[in-house]
C-alpha positions as CSV (number, residue, x, y, z in Angstrom):
1,M,2.7,-14.8,13.3
2,D,5.3,-15.4,15.8
3,K,7.7,-17.0,13.4
4,L,8.5,-16.0,9.7
5,L,8.1,-19.4,7.6
6,Y,10.3,-17.3,4.9
7,G,12.3,-14.3,5.7
8,V,13.4,-11.2,3.3
9,E,16.3,-13.8,1.6
10,D,14.3,-16.8,1.5
11,R,13.4,-18.5,-1.2
12,P,9.9,-21.0,-1.5
13,P,11.3,-24.6,-2.3
14,S,9.6,-24.3,-5.2
15,L,7.8,-22.2,-8.1
16,I,4.8,-23.4,-7.9
17,T,4.8,-22.2,-4.4
18,T,6.2,-19.1,-5.4
19,T,3.4,-18.4,-7.7
20,L,0.6,-19.0,-5.1
21,L,2.1,-16.9,-2.3
22,S,3.1,-14.2,-5.0
23,L,-0.7,-14.4,-6.1
24,Q,-2.1,-13.5,-2.5
25,H,0.0,-10.4,-3.0
26,L,-1.4,-9.7,-6.3
27,L,-4.9,-10.1,-5.3
28,A,-4.5,-7.5,-2.0
29,A,-3.2,-5.7,-4.1
30,L,-5.0,-5.2,-7.6
31,G,-8.4,-3.9,-6.8
32,G,-6.1,-0.5,-5.2
33,I,-4.2,-0.4,-8.2
34,I,-6.8,-0.1,-10.6
35,A,-9.1,2.3,-8.3
36,V,-7.0,4.8,-9.3
37,P,-6.8,5.7,-12.7
38,L,-10.4,4.3,-12.6
39,V,-11.4,7.3,-10.4
40,F,-9.4,9.7,-12.7
41,G,-11.3,8.4,-15.4
42,G,-14.4,9.3,-14.5
43,A,-13.9,12.3,-12.4
44,L,-12.2,13.9,-16.0
45,K,-14.9,12.0,-18.0
46,L,-12.9,10.3,-20.2
47,P,-13.5,7.7,-22.7
48,A,-13.6,3.9,-22.7
49,D,-10.3,3.2,-24.4
50,Q,-8.5,6.7,-22.8
51,I,-9.7,4.7,-19.1
52,V,-8.4,1.3,-20.1
53,A,-4.6,2.6,-21.5
54,L,-4.3,4.7,-18.4
55,V,-5.0,1.4,-16.4
56,N,-3.2,-1.2,-18.2
57,A,-0.4,1.8,-18.0
58,T,-0.5,1.7,-14.3
59,L,-0.2,-1.8,-14.1
60,L,2.7,-1.9,-15.8
61,G,4.3,0.7,-14.1
62,S,3.9,-0.5,-10.8
63,G,4.8,-4.2,-11.9
64,I,8.1,-3.0,-13.2
65,V,8.7,-0.2,-9.8
66,T,7.5,-3.4,-7.3
67,I,10.7,-5.6,-9.4
68,I,13.1,-2.6,-8.8
69,Q,12.3,-2.3,-5.0
70,C,12.1,-6.1,-4.0
71,R,15.2,-6.9,-5.9
72,G,17.3,-3.2,-5.6
73,V,19.5,-1.8,-8.3
74,G,22.5,0.4,-6.6
75,P,20.7,2.5,-4.1
76,V,17.6,2.1,-5.4
77,G,15.0,-0.5,-4.0
78,I,14.8,-1.0,0.0
79,R,15.1,-4.8,-0.9
80,L,12.0,-6.2,1.4
81,P,8.5,-7.6,0.2
82,C,7.1,-4.4,-1.0
83,V,4.2,-4.2,-3.8
84,M,4.1,-0.4,-5.1
85,G,0.8,1.1,-6.6
86,T,-0.9,3.9,-7.2
87,S,-2.0,5.7,-4.1
88,F,-4.9,7.5,-3.0
89,A,-3.1,10.3,-1.4
90,F,-2.7,11.9,-5.2
91,V,-6.2,11.7,-5.8
92,G,-7.5,15.2,-4.7
93,A,-4.4,16.9,-6.0
94,G,-4.3,15.1,-9.4
95,I,-8.2,15.5,-9.7
96,S,-8.3,19.0,-9.4
97,V,-5.3,19.1,-11.7
98,G,-7.1,17.1,-14.0
99,L,-10.4,19.3,-14.3
100,E,-8.3,22.1,-15.7
101,H,-5.2,20.7,-17.4
102,G,-6.1,17.3,-18.3
103,V,-4.5,13.7,-17.9
104,P,-0.9,15.2,-19.8
105,G,-1.3,18.1,-16.6
106,I,-1.4,15.1,-14.1
107,L,1.5,13.7,-15.5
108,G,3.7,16.9,-16.3
109,S,3.0,17.6,-13.0
110,S,3.8,14.6,-11.4
111,L,6.8,13.9,-13.4
112,V,8.2,17.1,-11.9
113,G,6.7,16.6,-8.1
114,S,8.7,13.3,-8.1
115,L,11.6,15.5,-7.2
116,V,10.0,16.5,-4.1
117,M,10.5,12.6,-2.8
118,I,13.9,11.7,-4.9
119,V,15.4,15.3,-2.9
120,G,13.8,14.0,-0.2
121,S,15.4,10.4,-0.2
122,F,18.7,11.6,0.4
123,F,17.6,13.3,3.9
124,M,16.0,10.0,5.2
125,P,18.6,9.2,7.8
126,V,17.7,12.8,9.7
127,I,14.1,12.4,9.0
128,R,14.2,8.5,10.3
129,R,15.8,10.2,13.8
130,F,12.0,11.9,14.0
131,F,10.2,8.4,14.1
132,P,11.8,6.3,17.8
133,H,10.1,3.7,19.1
134,T,6.8,5.8,19.8
135,V,6.3,7.2,17.2
136,T,6.6,4.6,14.5
137,S,3.8,2.2,17.0
138,V,1.6,5.1,16.5
139,V,1.8,5.1,12.9
140,V,1.9,1.4,12.3
141,T,-1.3,1.1,14.0
142,M,-2.9,3.7,12.5
143,I,-2.3,2.3,9.0
144,G,-3.8,-0.6,10.3
145,L,-7.1,1.8,11.7
146,S,-6.7,3.2,8.4
147,L,-7.7,0.2,6.3
148,T,-9.7,-1.8,8.4
149,P,-12.5,0.6,7.5
150,V,-11.4,-0.5,4.2
151,A,-12.2,-4.0,4.5
152,V,-15.2,-3.0,6.1
153,D,-16.6,-1.3,3.0
154,W,-15.2,-4.1,0.8
155,A,-16.9,-7.0,2.9
156,A,-20.3,-4.7,3.2
157,G,-20.5,-5.0,-1.1
158,G,-18.6,-1.7,-1.7
159,V,-19.3,2.3,-0.9
160,H,-21.3,2.7,-4.0
161,S,-23.3,-0.3,-3.7
162,G,-27.1,-0.6,-4.0
163,N,-26.7,-3.5,-1.7
164,Y,-24.2,-2.1,0.8
165,G,-24.6,-4.1,3.9
166,A,-26.5,-6.8,2.6
167,A,-26.8,-10.0,4.7
168,S,-25.6,-12.3,1.9
169,N,-22.6,-10.0,1.3
170,L,-22.2,-10.5,5.0
171,A,-22.2,-13.9,4.5
172,I,-19.9,-14.0,1.7
173,A,-17.5,-11.9,3.8
174,G,-17.8,-13.9,7.1
175,F,-16.9,-17.5,5.2
176,V,-14.2,-16.1,3.4
177,L,-13.3,-14.3,7.1
178,A,-14.0,-18.3,8.5
179,L,-12.1,-19.8,6.2
180,V,-8.7,-17.7,6.1
181,I,-9.1,-18.3,10.1
182,G,-9.0,-22.0,10.0
183,F,-6.2,-22.3,7.5
184,V,-4.1,-19.9,9.3
185,Q,-5.1,-21.6,12.4
186,W,-5.1,-25.1,11.5
187,G,-3.2,-25.4,8.2
188,R,0.5,-26.7,7.8
189,G,3.0,-25.5,5.6
190,I,1.9,-24.0,2.4
191,I,-1.8,-24.2,3.3
192,S,-1.0,-21.9,6.4
193,A,1.0,-19.4,3.7
194,S,-1.4,-19.3,1.6
195,A,-4.1,-19.2,3.6
196,V,-5.5,-15.8,1.8
197,V,-5.2,-16.9,-1.9
198,M,-7.1,-19.8,-0.4
199,G,-10.1,-18.0,1.5
200,I,-10.3,-15.7,-1.6
201,A,-10.4,-18.6,-4.1
202,C,-13.3,-20.7,-1.8
203,G,-14.9,-17.6,-1.1
204,Y,-14.6,-16.9,-5.3
205,L,-16.3,-20.5,-6.3
206,L,-18.9,-20.4,-4.4
207,C,-20.1,-16.9,-5.8
208,L,-19.7,-18.8,-9.3
209,F,-21.7,-21.7,-7.8
210,L,-24.3,-19.3,-6.7
211,G,-24.2,-17.5,-9.9
212,L,-22.7,-13.6,-8.7
213,I,-20.3,-13.2,-11.1
214,D,-20.1,-10.8,-13.5
215,F,-17.7,-11.7,-16.7
216,T,-18.6,-8.6,-18.8
217,Q,-15.4,-7.2,-18.3
218,V,-13.1,-10.3,-19.0
219,R,-15.5,-10.4,-22.4
220,N,-14.6,-6.9,-23.6
221,A,-10.4,-7.0,-22.3
222,A,-7.9,-7.0,-24.9
223,I,-6.1,-10.0,-24.9
224,F,-2.9,-8.1,-25.3
225,A,-1.8,-4.3,-25.5
226,I,1.3,-2.9,-25.1
227,P,1.1,0.7,-22.9
228,Q,2.4,3.6,-24.9
229,P,4.9,6.2,-23.4
230,L,3.6,9.6,-23.4
231,H,0.7,8.6,-25.0
232,F,-1.8,11.3,-23.3
233,G,1.6,13.3,-23.6
234,M,2.4,16.0,-20.8
235,S,2.0,19.5,-19.5
236,F,3.2,21.3,-16.8
237,P,1.1,24.0,-15.1
238,V,2.4,25.4,-12.1
239,S,-0.5,25.2,-10.2
240,G,-0.1,21.9,-10.7
241,I,3.3,20.7,-10.2
242,V,2.4,22.7,-6.7
243,A,-0.7,20.7,-5.7
244,M,1.6,17.7,-6.9
245,S,4.5,18.4,-5.4
246,I,2.2,18.9,-1.5
247,A,0.9,15.8,-2.4
248,F,4.4,14.1,-2.8
249,L,5.3,15.9,1.0
250,V,2.1,13.7,2.6
251,T,3.0,10.6,0.8
252,I,6.9,10.6,2.6
253,V,5.1,10.7,5.4
254,E,2.8,8.0,5.0
255,T,5.6,5.6,3.0
256,T,7.9,6.3,5.9
257,G,5.3,4.6,8.4
258,T,4.9,1.7,5.7
259,F,8.2,1.4,5.5
260,M,8.5,0.9,9.1
261,A,5.8,-1.2,9.7
262,L,7.2,-3.9,7.0
263,G,10.3,-4.0,9.4
264,E,8.6,-4.7,11.9
265,A,6.9,-7.6,10.0
266,T,10.1,-8.6,8.5
267,R,11.8,-8.6,11.1
268,T,13.7,-6.2,9.7
269,P,15.7,-3.1,11.1
270,I,15.0,0.0,9.1
271,H,18.1,2.2,9.6
272,G,18.1,5.5,7.5
273,K,20.2,4.4,4.6
274,R,18.0,1.6,3.9
275,L,14.9,3.9,4.2
276,A,16.6,6.6,1.5
277,R,16.8,3.5,-0.9
278,G,13.5,3.0,-0.6
279,M,12.2,5.9,-0.7
280,L,14.0,6.9,-4.0
281,C,12.9,3.9,-5.6
282,D,8.9,5.6,-4.7
283,G,10.7,8.6,-6.5
284,V,12.0,7.6,-9.6
285,G,9.3,5.3,-10.2
286,S,6.5,7.7,-9.5
287,A,8.7,9.7,-12.5
288,F,9.1,6.5,-14.6
289,A,5.6,5.6,-14.4
290,A,4.7,9.3,-15.2
291,V,6.2,9.0,-18.6
292,M,4.9,5.6,-19.1
293,S,1.3,7.4,-18.9
294,S,0.7,6.2,-15.1
295,P,0.0,7.9,-12.0
296,P,2.4,8.0,-9.2
297,V,3.0,5.0,-7.9
298,S,4.2,4.8,-3.8
299,T,4.4,1.5,-1.3
300,F,1.0,-0.6,-0.9
301,A,0.7,-0.8,3.2
302,Q,-2.1,-3.3,2.6
303,N,0.9,-5.8,1.7
304,V,2.3,-5.1,4.8
305,G,-1.0,-7.5,6.1
306,V,-0.3,-10.3,3.9
307,V,3.0,-10.5,5.6
308,S,2.1,-10.5,9.2
309,L,-0.3,-12.9,8.9
310,T,1.2,-15.3,6.3
311,G,4.5,-15.4,7.9
312,V,6.2,-15.1,4.0
313,A,8.7,-12.5,4.3
314,S,10.2,-13.1,1.2
315,R,11.2,-10.2,-1.3
316,H,11.8,-13.0,-4.0
317,V,8.2,-13.6,-3.7
318,V,7.1,-10.2,-4.0
319,M,9.1,-9.8,-7.0
320,L,7.2,-12.0,-8.9
321,T,4.1,-10.5,-7.8
322,G,6.0,-7.5,-9.8
323,V,6.2,-10.2,-13.1
324,M,2.5,-10.3,-12.8
325,L,1.6,-7.0,-12.6
326,L,3.7,-6.6,-15.2
327,L,1.8,-9.4,-17.1
328,A,-1.4,-7.9,-16.3
329,G,-0.7,-4.6,-17.5
330,L,0.5,-6.3,-21.3
331,F,-2.4,-9.0,-21.0
332,P,-5.6,-6.7,-19.6
333,V,-7.6,-10.1,-19.6
334,L,-6.0,-11.0,-16.6
335,G,-6.7,-8.1,-14.4
336,A,-9.9,-8.1,-15.5
337,L,-10.6,-11.7,-14.4
338,V,-8.9,-10.5,-11.0
339,V,-11.2,-7.7,-11.0
340,T,-14.4,-9.7,-11.1
341,I,-13.3,-11.1,-7.3
342,P,-16.9,-9.8,-5.7
343,Q,-15.7,-7.5,-3.1
344,P,-17.2,-8.8,-0.6
345,V,-15.2,-11.6,-1.0
346,M,-11.9,-9.4,-0.7
347,G,-13.3,-8.3,2.6
348,G,-13.6,-11.4,4.4
349,A,-10.0,-11.4,3.8
350,G,-9.2,-7.9,4.1
351,L,-10.5,-7.6,7.8
352,M,-8.3,-10.8,8.7
353,M,-4.9,-8.8,6.9
354,F,-5.7,-5.5,7.5
355,G,-6.5,-6.6,11.7
356,M,-2.6,-8.3,11.5
357,I,-1.1,-4.5,11.3
358,V,-3.4,-3.2,13.7
359,V,-2.3,-6.0,16.1
360,A,1.3,-5.3,15.0
361,G,0.7,-1.5,16.3
362,I,-1.0,-2.7,19.6
363,R,2.4,-4.9,20.4
364,M,4.6,-2.1,19.7
365,L,2.6,0.3,21.7
366,S,2.6,-1.9,24.7
367,S,6.3,-2.1,24.7
368,C,7.0,1.7,25.4
369,A,3.3,2.7,27.0
370,Q,5.5,2.6,30.2
371,S,5.7,6.4,31.3
372,R,3.5,9.1,31.4
373,R,5.1,11.0,28.8
374,S,4.8,8.1,25.7
375,S,0.8,7.7,26.6
376,L,0.4,10.9,26.4
377,I,1.5,10.9,22.4
378,I,-0.2,7.9,21.8
379,A,-2.9,8.9,22.9
380,V,-3.1,12.2,20.9
381,S,-1.8,11.0,18.0
382,L,-4.7,8.0,17.8
383,G,-6.9,10.6,19.1
384,C,-6.5,13.3,16.5
385,G,-5.5,10.6,13.3
386,L,-8.9,8.2,14.1
387,A,-10.4,11.6,14.3
388,V,-9.8,12.3,10.3
389,T,-10.3,8.3,9.6
390,V,-14.2,8.2,11.0
391,R,-15.2,12.0,10.1
392,P,-13.5,12.5,7.0
393,D,-16.2,15.8,6.8
394,L,-14.4,17.0,9.4
395,L,-12.3,19.1,7.1
396,S,-15.2,19.5,4.6
397,K,-14.6,23.6,5.3
398,M,-11.2,23.6,5.8
399,P,-8.7,24.9,2.5
400,A,-7.6,22.4,0.3
401,F,-4.6,23.4,1.5
402,V,-5.5,21.9,4.7
403,R,-7.7,19.1,3.3
404,E,-4.8,17.6,1.1
405,V,-2.2,18.0,4.0
406,F,-4.3,16.3,7.0
407,G,-6.9,14.2,4.8
408,S,-5.1,10.9,5.9
409,G,-5.5,9.5,9.5
410,I,-1.9,8.3,9.0
411,T,-0.3,11.6,8.2
412,V,-2.3,13.3,11.2
413,G,-1.0,10.4,13.6
414,A,2.8,10.6,12.5
415,L,2.8,14.2,12.4
416,V,1.1,15.0,15.9
417,A,3.3,12.2,17.1
418,V,6.2,13.5,15.8
419,G,5.6,17.0,16.9
420,L,4.6,16.2,20.5
421,N,8.3,13.9,20.9
422,L,10.2,17.2,19.7
423,L,7.8,19.6,22.4
424,L,7.6,17.7,25.3
425,P,10.2,17.5,27.9
426,G,12.1,14.0,27.4
427,R,12.7,13.9,23.8
428,E,12.7,10.0,23.3
429,V,15.8,9.7,20.3
430,D,16.0,6.0,18.6
431,A,19.6,5.1,18.4
432,H,19.0,3.1,14.6
433,D,19.7,5.8,12.9
434,E,23.2,3.8,10.6
435,E,23.2,1.7,8.8
436,P,24.8,-1.2,10.3
437,D,27.4,-3.3,8.8
438,T,26.6,-6.4,6.7
439,A,28.4,-8.6,9.3
440,T,26.8,-7.6,11.8
441,T,23.1,-7.7,10.0
442,A,24.0,-11.5,9.0
443,V,25.3,-12.3,12.1
444,A,21.6,-11.0,14.1
445,G,20.1,-12.6,10.9
446,A,21.5,-16.1,11.6
447,A,20.8,-15.8,15.2
448,A,16.9,-14.7,14.5
């Protein structure tokens, strides 16, 4: 989008409009939020009722922390349209801890490990200086490139689907993609702004007509349930704390990149102090999630694509998404209904959403690749990041520590870009490392 339809502080004119716009953020994030507790439950062979409790706690925790991140509570919260949810960055460490110490070990290790992010948040003004424009451009581009294979797998029917890549799956994904393109290009006002949710709704109706919707999960889901704090208990194994602390260090790098991408999408300068507020919310939110019997949370990059595609950057819209996630945790039947959306439907919309993040990254890259030094940093960083993304088995022979740290293409791309920027002569420095005064921000916002 060349122009934002709603800025960060704008409020849509009606509750119906706000709800519609919030729903597409929910649809973009819900699958990823639910996936992590399901993976944990499957890997640890938990009984069905325990998996349901883990999922409910995850939804409730994600909703509450999303509201805090968007609204801001004192020094906590970046006050941008951020959807919070469980991150796959914690899956490897979580499963290794869980197989030996169970869910209590995962939650206790997460609670202590979150201190890494809480303490790290106080150093974000310094860390921000390691992310000048060239480095940020690489990270934003890698976020989009790393998410695109996820959308491709959705479009094909799901990684473990027996009909992966079937013509019917690709046709449904193509149908939804075409609708989203049409709504964005030729729609006006709310039609264009809600292109994602409208495309998914049309795809869902098509699948319903074709008899492809399975309502088994809806019938089996409880109507109302209150997640219980410390439902699984907690234990604090030293090995688990070390593993989860490493995962939190990796997440700091990824979350920094996501915040930078969100700043680009919302036309908001991300200064060190603002970055610190967002990172503190990630850390405090993960500690709160552990107490609520949920895996750690982090800022979702998927929703940056929704902002980029629709031009809706209102934090008030995403606050309502947090309320929806909270309700999904209290009313599991609502979450189960959303999960019935076939993956090819999500894939068609996802290709567009994640592709928009790539476009944002390319725009940023084009403005900084003006020298041999910048071109070298960009080429090597993207190459290394893509190597891990498209060939994850590349690190299969490496120690577990190496796989944990370098298993994400976003992290690899960011670390290589930061390292090269520090090592190569003519280091680039970003001047935007201090929080601007309120008056300056207000004037800049009015001029925009």
